[in-house]
N, C-alpha and C positions, 0 to 999 in steps of 0.2 A: 483644016480642023475647025469644027463648029465653035462659035463663041461660048457655048455652054461648057465646053471642055477647057477653053483658054482661060475662062474666069472660074476660079475654084472657090468652093465654100467649105465651111466646117459646120457640121451639124452638132447641136447641143441637146443632150438628154438631161432633163431635170427630174430629180427624185427628192420628194419632200416628205419625210416622216414627222409626225407630231408625237411627242412623248410625254409621259408623266414625269414631273419633277426634274431635279438636277440640271438646271440651265448652266451654260458656260459663262457666267458672269456678264461682262459688258463687251465681249468680243464681237466684232462685226463679221469679218470673213477671214478665212485661213486658206493657204495654198499647200498642196500636197504633191511634191515631186516623187515621192516614194513609189515603189512598185507593189506595195501590199494593199492597194486600193484602186478602184477604177476611176475615181473622180480626181480632178485637178484642183477643184476649189469647193469650199462649202461656206455658206453664209448662215449666221445664226438668225434665221428668218424672223423669229419671235421678237428680236430686239428692235426691229424696224417699226413695228406697230402692234398694239395689243390685239387688234383684230386678226392678226396672222395666226392666232391660236384661239381655241375655245375659252370662254370665260372660266375663271378658276373654280367657280361654284358648280359648274356643270359636271355631272357624273357620267363618265364614259367607261365602257368596257375595253379591256386590253385585247387588241386583235391578235398580236403575236409578240414575242420578245424580239429584241434587236438583232439576234442572230437568226431570226426567221423560224424559231421553234415554237411549240405550243406553250402558252402561258400556264402557270400553275393555277389550281383552283382559286387560290387567294387572289392572284392577279386578274383572273377572269371576272371577278365581281366588279360591278360598277363602282367607281370611286371618283371623288372630286380631284381637281388639280392641286397646285398650279401645273400648267403645261408649257412646253417649249418646243420649238421646231427648228430643223436644220434643212437648208436647201442645198443639195449636192448638184454639181455640174459635171457632166461626163462628156468628153469630146468624142465625136464619131466622124470618120472620113473613109475614103477608099483605102487609105493606108492603115486605118485603125477601126476595124469593125467592132460593133457593140452587140452583145448577145441579147437578142430580142425574143427568143423562143419562150413560150409560156411555161411557167413553173409554179407549182402550188406552194404557198407558204403555210406555216403552221397556224393553229387556232382557227379563227374565223376570218383571217386576213384575205383568203381567197387566192385567185390565180393572177399572177403578174408577169411581165417580161423578166427574163433571168437577170437582167442588169439591176433590177430592184433588189433582189436577194444579194447580188454581188456588192452592191453599194452598202447595204446594211452590214454585211460581213466586213467590208472595208472600214466602216465607222467603228466597229469593234476593234479591228486590228490596229487602227490609229489612235485608239483610246479616247475617241470622242464620246463614246457611250460604252456601258458595260453590256455583256452578252445578255444579261437578264433585264435590261431596261425595257419598259413597257411602251409599246407602240400602240397609239390609240387611233391613228389615221395615217393613210398613205396617199401620196399624189405622184403621178408619173406623167410626163409630157415630153414629146420629142419635137424639137424645133428644127426643121430641115435647114432653113437658112439662118444659122446662128451667127456666124462671123464670115465676112469676106476674107479669103485667104490670099495674101500676096503671092505672086508667082512671076516667073521670068517673062511670061507672055502677057501679063496683065496690062502694063502701060501701053503696049501697042494697040490693044483692043480699046482702051479708054480714049486714046488719042483720036480714034475714029468715031467711037460711039457717042461721047459727050458732045462734041461739036455738031454731029448729025442731029441729036436730040434738040440742041439749042436752035438749029435751023427750023425746027418744027415747034418752037415756042416752049420748049421744056428744059428748065434748068434742073437737072437731076442731081440732087445733093443729099448728104446724110450718109450714114454708115453703109447702106447698100446702094444708095442713090449714086454716089460718086465712087464707090467700091474701093476706097483707100482706107484700109484698117488703121494705118499709122496716123490718120486724122479722123478718127471715127468715135472718139469718146464724146461724152455729153457736151463738154465745153467746145470741142472742135465742131460738133454738129450745129451748135448755136451760131458759131461764127461763120460756118458755111452758109447758113441761112441769111445772116446779116450781109455778108459779102455778095451773095447772089442777088439780093435786092439792090445793093449799091451798084452792082454791075448792070442790072437791068435798067435802073434809073439814070445812072451817070456814066456808065461805061468804065468804072474803076476796076482795077485788077483784083482778082480773087486770090489773095495771098495764101490762105489756108489750103485751098484746093491745089494750087499749082506749085507751091513751094513748101511742102511739109517739113523739110529739113530746117528751113529758116524759122518757121513757126514753132517747131518743137525745141529748137535751140535757143529761142529768145528768152530773155529774162524780163520779169515784170518791172518796168520802170515808170509805170503810170500811176498805180495806186500804192500809197504808202500808209502804214498805220502806226499810230503812236498811242501809248497807254496814258489815259487821263487820270487825275487823282481819284475820281469817282469810280474808276475801274472800267469805264467804257472805252471802246476803241473808236478812234476818230479817223476816218479815211479822208485823204485830200487828193484830189485829181490834179496832176501837174499840167493838164491841158487847159482846164477851165478855172483852176485855182479855187474851186469850191470845196467846202468841207461837209461831211455828212457823218452823223453818229450811227453806230451799229450796235 
């Protein structure tokens, strides 16, 4: 069996509508195990940066309503914000196909893959938005290599591939570099880089890469924080006994 079959991936489809008004407070991201929507997670994208939405004073026309229908004449008129946006993530794999056939939405929204309409209807079904909410922009992107998926055949492949790459001067690390999803978050990836450099320079063991169970089960015993009277948090490193204000 070729390595491309032994190493499995999960494709991610992103759908990001921008809407008029009614933001969801200070929420960051939400998970959806229900079967009334195609997405597994949504992030309130506008909460991460003001530039993730048009400026509030900018007047925009409504493309369509959140259920994909034609906007009313009143909704079609250009109006100022505020605006907010949601970024939906839909998983796709050989076991879970995603509908990509083109479909026309209402108003002036134009033609999009069917998953865009399904996502909008899912947002309505999960009460994230009302059916009449005004969509002023849409974004769709399919990321083929979204996540490395653990499989029974994975470790056997990595035990051959990673040493072979190192013999050619390549320390392949990171989410897809080392292909271990269980140590592929941002903090893991940073430590994979640090430990790879230490391994190159000093020959030290790469704990994060080779022993995910130990790394993920370890408690933080290095940095401890205490509240000061002024309200600042002071961190003290038990290794060097130095303190730093945060």
